[in-house]
Phi, psi and omega in degrees: 000159182278171177303144181065048183243141177235146176245125180248113195254116185093046196280086174265216177298317177292314175303324182286328170294318179297312183297320173301320183293313180298321180295327174290346171263009172095009181281148166271136185240122166245153185217138170250130173201173183286314180253099187277355177290343181268001175286148175298156172300141181093347173287139168279106186267150180221114179282115181199156172249112183292349175271009179244135185306134179071001179294333191257010186291353181267356185302315191297329180297331180290333182050057178289144173286331183216144177240136172237127179249126173231076178285161170219156170297146177284348170193171191281355182288166175298316184296331175292326175288318180298318177293317184279345177237294187299303182290330179301316178290331174300318189290315179302307186295321175299323180292332183284332180057236182273352185285134177245100169304164178288335174192142175246135167237127181249129175272134181231198182221149179289355180296337184296340184286148183284336184299130183230358189239035173084002178290167183280136168234151175224184185302337185254010186289158185289148185261159185289140170235004180251333178263115191289340169291316176298320173305321179299315180296326185288316179312309184296319175306311188292324174306316183280311179299335184263356180276181184269023179258145172285128190209161174212149169242151185234110181269102172273164183218131174048060180290133180216170178129354179284132181300147178071021182299161192294324184299307182294333176294318178299312178301322180297336176278355178084030188236121177243160176284179186289141173274354187282335182229142175273110179236113176296147169232156175233143191209164167206141176291149185295337180290323176288330176295309178301311181302322180288323182283328173300313185300316181296311181295320179294322182291323174297322182296324183279001180090014176287157173263122177274142171296166179275334187226136170234148168257118179261089178218162176286194188270355191226079165307140186217153166307135185297323181291330175293322179297311187290319178299321180297315177302320180296322177295318183296329185265352176073039191236146173278116184231143178247136180295151170278196186216145167282135178283117186295342182256118172077006182291133175248111185300138180294142180293150173200168183201168177247124184256130168270139184252044186297322178287327169306306182296319182291347177289341186093003181280131181257117184296135175286324184229090189282354173212175184290335181293314177294317182290312182291326174304317175294324174298314189286322175297321179295324187285334188277346183238000000 
């Protein structure tokens, strides 16, 4: 592959956005996914299932300058998470062989954090040992970060921005979450997900030293009922809160995520809070 080349493994919507932005800057973009017909024009496509042993053994021959992984579970079970994250990362590293890209960035999730009761977390906070799906993602992160590759992981939370998303559809039906308990949510617009990943790759290409871990969220964790109530007003719909079942109800785990490494990197969020981000989403849907 040519200079300023990036290989995106598991290239879905996020990977396509990142690759398109980089291609507009003159980068060569290659992408791995099972159905390469769905890749944007101009991408060099390689059909492979990254969760299958040996499927990525061709990567070393591509000699990419940078690698971005956007893995997903193969199914929602624990075994699906282990296949889609832990084993996929092992296959990626094996496939690269002796080739050492200038940097590898892996997309992960804030689900990996142990906090469950609404406390604050940052890049150094404790990781889950109880949630087996989170543990599978942690194992994938550690395989990468303890390898001899220059690498970073970006833990995103609550990616939104797609038209007709489930949350907006539910609010449009007049359904809110419960107002009885305060459950914080963290989120980031998909344009900022792609923009931040591009920012990191360009920074690495300019010689900057990247952190090993970033949290990809906006500046404002907020109670979910506050967010949904605001959305109902923005959509102009009458909405009623749901209720927690008093008998046997188990409160949903939640946390508040700080984005200090993101901010320190110099990236400027397009949508620093849910109001600005969802206003843009609603405006796009109305037009």
